[in-house]
FIDOLO-970719 format. One record per residue (C-alpha): x, y, z. Coordinates in steps of 0.05 Angstrom, whole numbers. Example, Ala and Ser with C-alpha at 12.3 -4.5 7.8 and 13.67 -1.06 7.14 Angstrom:
// residues 2
(rec (246, -90, 156)),
(rec (273, -21, 143)),
***
This chain:
// residues 85
(rec (-1101, -943, -906)),
(rec (-1059, -985, -954)),
(rec (-1072, -982, -1029)),
(rec (-1049, -1029, -1083)),
(rec (-1016, -1020, -1150)),
(rec (-1025, -1078, -1198)),
(rec (-1052, -1119, -1141)),
(rec (-989, -1112, -1099)),
(rec (-977, -1083, -1030)),
(rec (-911, -1055, -1006)),
(rec (-863, -1001, -1029)),
(rec (-895, -957, -1081)),
(rec (-964, -985, -1069)),
(rec (-992, -916, -1054)),
(rec (-978, -892, -1125)),
(rec (-1036, -877, -1171)),
(rec (-1043, -915, -1236)),
(rec (-1023, -882, -1301)),
(rec (-1054, -900, -1368)),
(rec (-1004, -897, -1425)),
(rec (-1022, -899, -1499)),
(rec (-973, -931, -1548)),
(rec (-983, -892, -1613)),
(rec (-975, -925, -1681)),
(rec (-980, -881, -1742)),
(rec (-973, -879, -1818)),
(rec (-923, -824, -1833)),
(rec (-935, -764, -1876)),
(rec (-883, -742, -1927)),
(rec (-867, -677, -1888)),
(rec (-852, -657, -1817)),
(rec (-912, -610, -1817)),
(rec (-957, -667, -1839)),
(rec (-930, -712, -1784)),
(rec (-940, -658, -1732)),
(rec (-1013, -652, -1753)),
(rec (-1022, -727, -1747)),
(rec (-987, -729, -1680)),
(rec (-1033, -674, -1654)),
(rec (-1095, -713, -1676)),
(rec (-1069, -778, -1647)),
(rec (-1051, -745, -1580)),
(rec (-1121, -714, -1577)),
(rec (-1151, -782, -1589)),
(rec (-1108, -814, -1536)),
(rec (-1128, -761, -1486)),
(rec (-1202, -771, -1503)),
(rec (-1193, -845, -1489)),
(rec (-1164, -830, -1420)),
(rec (-1089, -833, -1432)),
(rec (-1045, -795, -1383)),
(rec (-984, -801, -1428)),
(rec (-968, -825, -1498)),
(rec (-909, -860, -1529)),
(rec (-893, -839, -1601)),
(rec (-848, -875, -1651)),
(rec (-776, -849, -1646)),
(rec (-781, -818, -1716)),
(rec (-852, -793, -1709)),
(rec (-837, -722, -1732)),
(rec (-794, -740, -1792)),
(rec (-813, -812, -1810)),
(rec (-761, -866, -1820)),
(rec (-753, -849, -1895)),
(rec (-732, -776, -1884)),
(rec (-667, -753, -1916)),
(rec (-631, -740, -1850)),
(rec (-572, -709, -1886)),
(rec (-617, -649, -1901)),
(rec (-646, -644, -1831)),
(rec (-623, -581, -1794)),
(rec (-616, -574, -1718)),
(rec (-667, -518, -1722)),
(rec (-719, -565, -1753)),
(rec (-706, -616, -1698)),
(rec (-714, -563, -1643)),
(rec (-777, -534, -1674)),
(rec (-811, -601, -1685)),
(rec (-795, -626, -1615)),
(rec (-819, -560, -1585)),
(rec (-884, -567, -1625)),
(rec (-895, -637, -1598)),
(rec (-879, -614, -1527)),
(rec (-931, -559, -1533)),
(rec (-986, -607, -1553)),
***
């Protein structure tokens, strides 16, 4: 039995569809505040049926963060926290 993806038949047509949420957010002034917002937004995306979510590239820090003060440990910890969500 052939299935379709996006109405097409052929190679890859037997794949299941994936719903992806594109997350937009207003940033908090701290990494901890952004992590809390990210967790709430990911929970909301999951409740709405998302299988995966795309976050802004500076979601944990915001774009206005003083990157000269950012330590490798803070980066590892924040990415590990998002990965555990």
